[in-house]
C-alpha positions as CSV (number, residue, x, y, z in Angstrom):
1,M,4.8,20.7,33.0
2,E,3.7,23.9,31.1
3,P,0.9,23.5,28.6
4,L,2.1,22.9,24.9
5,V,0.7,22.9,21.2
6,F,0.6,19.8,19.2
7,D,2.3,20.5,16.2
8,G,4.0,17.8,15.2
9,V,4.0,14.7,13.1
10,G,7.4,13.2,13.3
11,T,7.7,9.4,12.7
12,V,5.8,6.2,13.1
13,Q,6.9,2.6,14.1
14,V,5.4,-0.7,14.3
15,Y,6.2,-3.5,16.1
16,E,5.1,-6.7,15.7
17,T,3.4,-8.5,19.0
18,G,6.8,-10.4,19.6
19,G,8.7,-6.8,19.6
20,K,10.2,-7.0,16.0
21,L,10.1,-3.7,14.2
22,K,7.7,-4.1,11.4
23,F,7.3,-0.7,10.0
24,L,8.7,2.8,9.7
25,D,7.8,6.0,7.9
26,D,8.9,9.6,8.2
27,K,6.4,10.7,5.3
28,I,3.4,10.4,7.7
29,T,1.3,13.0,7.3
30,K,-2.0,13.0,9.9
31,V,-1.7,10.6,13.4
32,T,-4.6,11.7,15.0
33,L,-5.7,10.4,18.8
34,Q,-9.1,11.6,20.3
35,L,-9.8,10.0,23.9
36,Q,-13.3,10.1,24.6
37,F,-15.1,8.8,27.8
38,D,-19.3,9.1,27.7
39,W,-21.4,8.1,30.5
40,Q,-24.7,6.9,30.5
41,K,-27.4,9.2,32.8
42,V,-29.2,7.6,35.8
43,M,-32.8,9.6,36.6
44,G,-34.8,9.3,38.8
45,G,-37.8,11.5,41.0
46,D,-38.8,15.0,39.9
47,S,-34.7,16.5,39.5
48,G,-33.7,17.2,36.0
49,Y,-30.0,16.1,37.0
50,A,-29.1,12.5,37.1
51,F,-28.5,11.0,40.4
52,H,-25.7,8.4,39.3
53,Y,-23.5,8.3,36.2
54,T,-22.5,4.7,34.7
55,A,-19.9,4.3,32.7
56,Q,-19.9,2.9,28.9
57,D,-17.5,1.6,26.6
58,L,-14.2,3.7,25.9
59,A,-14.6,4.7,22.1
60,D,-11.1,6.6,22.1
61,K,-10.4,6.9,18.1
62,A,-6.7,6.8,16.5
63,S,-5.5,6.7,13.1
64,I,-2.5,7.7,10.8
65,E,-2.5,8.7,7.1
66,I,0.4,8.3,4.8
67,P,0.5,9.4,1.1
68,R,2.4,6.2,-0.4
69,Y,2.0,2.7,-0.3
70,S,3.9,0.2,1.3
71,D,3.2,-4.3,1.6
72,I,3.7,-3.2,4.9
73,L,0.9,-1.1,5.4
74,A,-1.4,-3.5,3.4
75,E,-0.7,-6.2,5.8
76,L,-1.3,-3.8,8.7
77,S,-4.4,-2.2,8.2
78,Q,-5.8,-5.1,5.4
79,G,-4.5,-8.3,6.8
80,A,-3.0,-8.5,3.1
81,E,0.0,-11.7,2.8
82,S,3.5,-10.5,1.2
83,E,6.0,-12.3,-0.1
84,K,9.0,-11.7,-2.4
85,G,9.8,-13.8,-5.3
86,T,8.9,-14.1,-8.8
87,V,5.9,-12.4,-10.2
88,N,4.6,-12.4,-13.8
89,F,3.1,-8.6,-15.6
90,D,1.0,-8.2,-17.9
91,E,2.3,-5.8,-20.9
92,T,0.6,-4.3,-23.7
93,E,2.6,-2.8,-26.3
94,Q,2.3,-0.7,-30.0
95,G,5.3,-0.2,-32.4
96,F,5.7,-0.9,-36.6
97,L,7.4,-3.8,-38.4
98,D,10.8,-2.9,-39.3
99,A,12.0,-3.9,-42.4
100,T,15.0,-4.7,-41.0
101,N,14.8,-5.2,-37.3
102,G,11.0,-6.3,-37.0
103,Y,10.3,-4.9,-33.6
104,T,11.3,-5.7,-30.4
105,L,9.5,-5.8,-27.1
106,K,11.2,-2.9,-24.8
107,A,9.2,-4.0,-21.4
108,P,11.6,-6.9,-20.4
109,A,14.3,-4.6,-21.2
110,K,13.6,-2.0,-19.4
111,F,12.3,-3.3,-16.0
112,G,15.2,-6.6,-16.0
113,G,12.7,-9.5,-16.8
114,T,12.6,-11.9,-19.1
115,L,9.6,-12.8,-21.6
116,V,7.3,-15.3,-20.5
117,A,7.3,-18.0,-23.4
118,T,4.2,-18.6,-25.3
119,S,2.5,-16.1,-24.1
120,D,2.1,-12.8,-26.8
121,K,-0.2,-12.5,-29.3
122,V,0.2,-10.2,-32.2
123,Y,-2.1,-7.9,-33.7
124,L,-1.9,-6.0,-37.0
125,K,-3.8,-2.6,-36.7
126,D,-5.3,-1.2,-39.8
127,K,-4.4,2.6,-39.6
128,D,-7.7,3.9,-40.8
129,T,-10.1,2.0,-38.3
130,G,-8.2,0.9,-35.8
131,K,-9.3,-2.9,-36.5
132,L,-6.8,-5.8,-34.9
133,T,-6.2,-8.9,-36.8
134,E,-4.7,-11.7,-34.8
135,L,-1.7,-13.2,-36.4
136,T,-0.4,-16.8,-35.8
137,R,2.7,-17.6,-33.8
138,A,5.5,-19.3,-36.2
139,A,8.2,-21.0,-35.9
140,A,10.3,-20.1,-38.9
141,T,9.7,-18.5,-42.1
142,P,6.5,-16.8,-41.5
143,T,3.6,-16.0,-44.3
144,A,1.9,-12.4,-44.0
145,E,-0.5,-13.6,-41.4
146,Q,1.6,-15.1,-39.1
147,Y,4.8,-14.2,-37.4
148,V,8.1,-15.2,-35.4
149,I,9.1,-14.8,-31.9
150,T,12.5,-14.6,-30.6
151,A,13.1,-15.1,-26.6
152,D,14.3,-12.1,-25.9
153,G,11.0,-11.0,-27.8
154,K,11.8,-9.6,-31.3
155,I,8.7,-10.1,-33.3
156,T,9.6,-10.7,-37.3
157,S,7.2,-11.2,-40.2
158,D,6.8,-11.8,-43.8
159,S,7.9,-8.4,-45.9
160,A,4.6,-7.8,-46.7
161,N,3.8,-6.6,-43.0
162,D,7.1,-4.3,-43.2
163,G,5.7,-1.1,-42.1
164,K,2.4,-1.8,-40.9
165,Q,1.4,-1.4,-37.2
166,I,1.3,-3.8,-34.5
167,V,-0.2,-4.5,-30.8
168,V,1.5,-7.0,-28.7
169,T,0.4,-8.2,-26.0
170,F,2.5,-10.8,-23.4
171,K,3.6,-11.7,-19.8
172,W,7.0,-10.7,-18.8
173,K,7.9,-12.3,-15.5
174,K,10.6,-10.7,-13.0
175,E,12.7,-12.0,-10.0
176,N,12.8,-10.7,-6.3
177,A,9.7,-8.8,-6.7
178,T,6.8,-8.1,-3.8
179,R,3.4,-9.5,-4.4
180,S,0.9,-8.7,-2.2
181,M,-2.8,-11.1,-1.7
182,L,-5.3,-9.9,-0.2
183,S,-7.9,-13.0,1.0
184,G,-11.6,-12.5,1.5
185,K,-11.0,-14.2,4.8
186,R,-8.2,-11.9,5.7
187,R,-8.0,-10.2,9.1
188,P,-5.0,-8.1,10.4
189,K,-3.0,-8.8,13.3
190,P,-2.7,-7.3,15.9
191,F,0.6,-4.7,16.6
192,K,2.0,-2.5,19.1
193,L,2.4,1.8,17.5
194,V,5.0,4.3,18.7
195,H,4.7,7.7,17.3
196,R,7.9,9.1,18.2
197,F,7.5,13.4,17.6
198,S,8.9,16.6,18.3
199,L,6.7,20.0,19.5
200,V,8.1,23.6,20.7
201,D,8.1,25.1,24.0
202,D,6.8,28.2,23.3
203,R,8.3,29.6,27.1
204,D,11.5,28.9,26.2
205,G,11.8,27.6,22.6
206,K,13.7,24.6,23.0
207,E,12.5,21.3,21.3
208,V,10.8,18.7,23.6
209,P,11.1,15.2,23.0
210,C,7.5,13.6,23.0
211,Q,6.4,9.9,22.3
212,L,2.9,8.6,21.9
213,T,2.5,4.4,22.3
214,I,-0.5,2.8,22.0
215,W,0.7,-0.9,23.3
216,K,-1.8,-3.0,21.3
217,A,-4.1,-1.6,18.3
218,L,-5.7,-3.4,15.5
219,G,-5.5,-1.8,12.3
220,G,-8.4,-1.3,9.5
221,G,-9.8,2.2,7.4
222,T,-9.0,2.7,3.7
223,L,-5.8,1.7,1.6
224,D,-6.0,3.3,-1.6
225,V,-4.4,1.8,-4.6
226,S,-6.9,4.0,-7.2
227,Q,-5.0,6.3,-9.4
228,E,-6.0,9.7,-10.4
229,R,-3.8,11.9,-13.1
230,K,-1.7,14.2,-11.1
231,K,-2.9,13.3,-7.5
232,P,-1.5,11.1,-5.1
233,T,-3.2,9.0,-3.1
234,S,-3.3,8.9,0.7
235,N,-3.8,5.8,3.1
236,T,-6.1,6.1,6.6
237,L,-4.5,3.3,8.5
238,S,-7.6,3.3,11.1
239,L,-6.5,1.4,14.7
240,E,-8.9,-0.3,17.3
241,I,-7.4,0.0,20.9
242,M,-7.4,-3.0,22.6
243,E,-6.5,-4.0,26.5
244,P,-3.1,-5.2,26.0
245,D,-1.2,-7.9,27.7
246,I,1.0,-7.1,31.2
247,T,4.2,-7.6,30.0
248,P,7.8,-6.3,32.0
249,E,7.6,-3.5,29.7
250,N,4.3,-2.5,30.2
251,P,3.4,-4.0,33.8
252,N,0.6,-2.2,34.5
253,G,-1.2,-3.2,31.3
254,Y,-2.0,0.7,30.1
255,A,-3.8,0.5,26.8
256,V,-2.2,4.4,25.6
257,E,0.5,6.0,27.0
258,I,1.8,9.5,26.0
259,I,5.3,11.3,27.4
260,F,7.0,14.2,27.7
261,G,10.6,15.1,27.6
262,I,10.0,18.2,30.0
């Protein structure tokens, strides 16, 4: 085949060892595969050249750069455990006590969640010093040192606190949410990676379908969940290439395969 210039990105597919599709992303920014073969020289006599070379362990390097987070990516790169279910969020809000309507918490309604009972704490905030004075929860008819909160998050207090600024800390819960859990004993599981992309044949300008397959890989690298203003994060999934099993799909037990539709 004619030489091709590698300048495509394409999509990445990750399959579990049983063949089930685990991860698919078409917004990757970089896929790297650097194949490396090294020798150890065996010297002897007076010559400056080696008379034998002993092959060293293969040092192939592969990585994927992805500019967004997913719980599946956390599983692949860090061995995280993911689950769907009900989760609690820790929230803080600031507002003012209206003489008629008090103050109603915004986060539960905004995100379709519900307030966790008895998780709330309310503080009066001094407008000059910023000092916080904690109020005590009451069942009904609060004094100036107390507040009442309903199940939907409406807070009221004594008329002496009308117009005053409050700080509220509370928990709210949401069903059918996603949780990524990372243990100190975590370890990623092996997977098969397929990088499907296309290149352009400079001879005739036609698109050439290409595919990189790493038959058995182990994840690692840096999963970046930090936040910085006006700067997106980028995650690097480093791959350790492993010796694969011999299967009907890979009868020769190749570790890496690159195919070109030309």
